[in-house]
C-alpha positions in Angstrom: -0.2 0.1 0.3 3.0 2.2 -0.2 1.7 3.7 -3.2 -1.3 4.9 -2.2 0.1 6.7 0.6 3.2 8.4 -1.0 0.3 9.6 -3.9 -2.1 10.8 -1.6 1.0 12.6 0.6 2.7 14.7 -2.3 -1.2 15.3 -2.9 -1.4 16.9 0.4 1.9 18.5 1.2 1.8 20.9 -2.4 -2.2 21.3 -1.5 -0.8 22.7 2.2 1.7 24.7 0.6 -1.0 26.5 -1.7 -3.1 27.3 1.4 -0.4 28.8 3.0 0.3 31.0 0.7 -3.5 31.9 0.1 -2.8 32.3 4.2 -0.5 34.5 3.5 -1.0 36.6 0.3 2.5 36.0 -0.6 0.8 35.8 -4.6 -1.3 38.9 -3.9 -5.4 38.9 -4.7 -4.5 37.3 -8.4 -2.5 34.5 -7.8 -4.7 31.5 -7.5 -6.4 33.1 -11.0 -2.9 33.5 -12.8 -2.2 30.0 -11.3 -5.5 28.8 -13.1 -4.7 30.6 -17.0 -1.2 29.5 -16.7 -2.0 25.8 -16.0 -5.2 25.8 -18.8 -3.5 27.9 -21.5 0.0 26.5 -21.5 1.3 23.9 -19.1 -1.8 21.5 -18.9 -1.3 21.4 -23.1 2.1 21.1 -23.0 2.2 18.4 -20.7 -0.6 16.3 -22.6 1.2 17.2 -26.0 4.0 14.9 -24.7 2.6 12.5 -23.2 0.1 11.8 -26.0 3.3 12.0 -28.4 5.0 9.2 -26.9 1.4 6.8 -26.1 0.5 3.7 -27.8 -2.8 4.9 -29.6 -3.5 0.7 -29.9 -4.0 0.3 -26.2 -7.3 2.5 -26.9 -8.8 -0.7 -27.7 -8.6 -3.1 -25.0 -10.5 -4.4 -23.7 -10.2 -3.6 -20.1 -9.7 0.3 -21.6 -13.6 -0.6 -23.0 -14.6 -1.5 -19.7 -13.6 1.3 -17.7 -15.2 3.4 -20.3 -18.8 1.9 -20.1 -18.6 2.2 -16.7 -17.0 5.9 -16.5 -19.5 6.8 -19.0 -22.7 4.9 -17.2 -21.6 6.6 -13.8 -21.6 10.2 -15.7 -25.3 9.4 -16.8 -25.8 9.0 -13.4 -25.1 12.6 -12.3 -26.6 13.8 -15.8 -29.5 12.0 -15.1 -30.7 13.3 -11.4 -29.6 16.8 -12.8 -31.7 16.9 -15.6 -34.8 16.0 -12.9 -33.4 18.5 -10.6 -32.4 21.1 -13.6 -29.6 21.8 -12.0 -28.4 23.3 -15.7 -26.1 22.3 -18.6 -22.7 23.2 -17.2 -23.1 22.7 -13.3 -24.2 19.2 -14.5 -21.1 18.8 -16.9 -19.0 19.9 -14.2 -20.8 17.4 -11.6 -20.6 14.5 -14.2 -16.8 14.9 -14.3 -16.3 15.1 -10.7 -18.7 11.6 -10.8 -16.7 9.5 -13.0 -13.0 11.7 -14.4 -10.2 10.3 -12.5 -6.9 11.2 -11.3 -5.3 9.4 -13.4 -1.8 11.7 -14.0 -0.2 12.9 -10.5 -1.8 10.4 -8.3 -2.9 7.6 -10.9 0.6 6.7 -11.8 2.3 6.3 -8.2 -0.8 3.9 -7.5 -0.1 1.9 -10.7 3.6 1.7 -9.7 3.3 0.9 -6.3 -0.3 -1.4 -6.2 -0.5 -2.3 -9.4 3.6 -2.7 -10.3 3.1 -1.2 -13.6 3.0 2.7 -13.5 2.0 2.2 -18.0 -1.2 0.5 -16.6 -2.5 4.1 -16.3 -1.8 5.6 -19.3 -4.7 3.9 -21.6 -6.9 5.7 -19.3 -5.0 9.2 -19.8 -5.4 8.8 -23.6 -9.1 7.9 -23.1 -9.8 11.2 -20.9 -7.6 13.2 -23.4 -8.8 12.1 -26.8 -12.4 11.2 -25.8 -13.9 13.1 -22.8 -12.1 15.9 -22.5 -12.5 17.5 -26.3 -16.5 17.0 -26.2 -16.8 18.0 -22.1 -14.7 21.5 -23.1 -16.8 21.9 -26.3 -19.7 22.0 -24.6 -18.8 24.2 -21.7 -17.4 26.4 -24.7 -21.1 26.8 -25.9 -22.4 26.7 -22.8 -20.6 29.7 -21.2 -20.2 31.6 -24.7 -24.7 31.5 -24.7 -24.9 32.6 -21.0 -23.1 35.1 -21.6 -24.8 36.2 -24.8 -22.6 35.5 -27.0 -23.6 34.5 -30.7 -22.1 32.1 -32.9 -22.1 30.7 -36.1 -22.0 27.4 -37.3 -18.4 27.3 -38.0 -17.5 28.7 -34.9 -19.3 26.1 -33.1 -18.4 23.0 -34.9 -14.6 24.8 -34.8 -14.6 25.1 -30.9 -12.9 21.9 -29.7 -10.0 22.9 -32.3 -9.5 26.4 -30.2 -9.7 25.3 -26.9 -5.3 25.2 -25.6 -6.3 21.9 -23.8 -7.8 20.0 -27.0 -4.8 22.0 -28.8 -2.2 20.3 -27.0 -3.9 16.7 -26.8 -4.7 16.5 -30.9 -1.2 17.8 -31.7 0.4 14.8 -28.8 -2.0 12.2 -30.6 -0.9 13.6 -34.5 2.6 12.8 -33.6 1.9 9.4 -31.7 0.0 8.4 -35.2 2.8 9.7 -37.5 5.3 7.0 -35.5 7.9 9.3 -35.7 10.0 10.6 -32.6 10.7 14.5 -32.2 13.7 15.9 -31.7 14.8 16.8 -27.5 15.3 20.5 -28.8 11.6 20.2 -29.1 10.1 17.7 -26.4 12.3 18.8 -23.7 11.2 22.7 -23.5 7.6 21.3 -23.4 8.0 18.5 -21.0 9.7 21.4 -18.6 6.5 23.8 -19.3 4.5 20.8 -18.7 5.7 20.2 -15.3 4.4 23.3 -14.1 1.0 21.9 -14.6 0.5 19.8 -11.6 1.9 21.7 -9.2 -0.1 25.1 -10.4 -3.3 23.3 -10.6 -2.6 21.7 -6.8 -0.8 25.3 -5.9 -4.5 27.1 -7.3 -6.4 24.5 -5.3 -5.0 24.7 -2.1 -5.4 28.7 -2.7 -8.7 28.3 -2.9 -9.5 26.6 0.4 -8.4 29.7 2.6 -11.8 31.2 3.8 -13.8 28.2 2.4 -16.3 26.7 4.3 -16.9 22.7 5.8 -17.3 20.6 2.7 -20.5 19.5 1.5 -22.2 21.9 4.2 -23.1 24.7 1.4 -26.7 25.1 -0.8 -25.0 22.6 -3.2 -24.2 20.2 -0.6 -26.7 17.2 -2.4 -24.7 17.9 -5.6 -21.7 17.0 -3.8 -22.5 14.2 -2.0 -24.3 12.5 -5.3 -20.6 13.3 -6.7 -18.6 12.1 -4.1 -20.8 8.6 -3.8 -20.4 7.7 -7.3 -17.2 8.6 -8.2 -15.8 6.9 -4.8 -18.6 3.7 -4.6 -20.7 3.3 -7.7 -17.7 4.1 -10.2 -15.7 1.2 -9.1 -18.5 -1.0 -8.4 -19.8 -0.8 -12.5 -16.0 -1.2 -13.2 -16.1 -4.3 -11.6 -19.3 -5.5 -13.0 -18.4 -4.7 -16.1 -14.8 -6.2 -16.3 -16.0 -9.6 -14.4 -19.7 -9.8 -16.2 -19.2 -8.1 -19.1 -15.6 -8.7 -20.9 -15.5 -11.4 -18.1 -11.7 -9.9 -17.5 -8.8 -12.1 -15.6 -8.5 -11.3 -11.9 -5.4 -9.0 -12.8 -7.4 -7.0 -15.0 -10.3 -6.6 -12.6 -8.2 -5.2 -10.3 -6.5 -2.8 -12.6 -9.6 -1.6 -14.4 -11.5 -1.1 -10.6 -8.7 0.0 -9.0 -8.4 2.7 -11.5 -11.8 3.1 -11.3 -11.6 4.0 -8.0 -8.9 6.9 -8.1 -10.6 10.0 -6.8 -12.0 13.6 -9.3 -9.0 14.9 -11.0 -7.8 18.3 -9.9 -7.6 19.7 -13.1 -11.3 19.8 -12.9 -11.2 22.5 -10.5 -8.9 23.8 -13.9 -12.1 23.7 -16.0 -14.5 25.0 -13.6 -12.7 28.2 -12.4 -11.8 28.8 -16.0 -15.4 28.6 -17.5 -16.4 30.2 -13.9 -19.4 28.0 -13.1 -19.4 25.2 -10.4 -16.3 26.3 -8.8 -17.2 25.4 -5.3 -19.2 22.2 -6.6 -15.5 21.0 -8.7 -13.7 21.9 -5.5 -15.4 20.3 -2.6 -16.4 17.1 -4.5 -12.0 16.7 -5.3 -11.7 17.3 -1.9 -14.2 14.6 -0.4 -12.9 11.8 -3.1 -9.2 12.2 -2.4 -9.5 11.8 1.1 -12.0 8.6 0.5 -10.1 7.2 -2.3 -7.4 5.9 -0.4 -9.7 3.7 2.1 -11.5 2.7 -1.1 -8.2 1.4 -2.8 -7.0 -0.4 0.3 -10.6 -2.2 -0.3 -10.1 -3.0 -3.3 -7.1 -4.3 -3.3 -8.0 -6.4 0.0 -11.0 -8.1 -1.9 -9.9 -8.1 -5.6 -6.1 -8.5 -5.0 -3.4 -11.8 -5.0 
């Protein structure tokens, strides 16, 4: 269980540093916003380009990843259905659905895959799935909805090209294009991008920590029901659906079942807070869902390993 402890300790430490920065006001009043813009427009696109440029796109069609994809969509669909009935609004429902099913496959998934599952590369297909399929679709929805809410009128061409003007999607598609070409970029190109991309995770975690200064106790505000729903879906429903899909539908072996369920039990990704903040929607929902799911994911993953592990 060293990977679980290591991963969560790293995240908690950087978030705590961000909280102290916010408490002391060392980055000024706009420190959090600057970090968010840095992550969204610069660091995240660079990081995703580097990761996806060296990825094996063939991994997208493995039975394990298909099981993960189906359970992810099913979990998100539950939040969407409840949100539609309760009329929470498209942008808020989109963020809530992400918090329910979009896992922290990067800065937390990698150490857990390495130390719990024995192979850090097992998390790569999930990164591919999220960045190649889910992220472009979700950011397009948020782009269109927030533009409409702000009274901005867009032509058909502008709406169709929305995904290709988003920096996160551009970085992802650029990396995929390089991977599909089968070529390796020279180090003079990759290393500067990798250096900039290395800022993504700490920038998001620091901004998240800053946002905790003066914030209320999680799941006690007006969004309590939405937060609790997303956390229960993320920590309980998502892993259960992943296990059922892997074991019953695809009939995967024990090792593959463990991989699918452990990765599905990962908490909501911190970059969801970046998206919510960038689009100015459901920021508190994202922050509290990420915080609570991160706190509960450790025991959840430990239970998964105890039940399904060798």
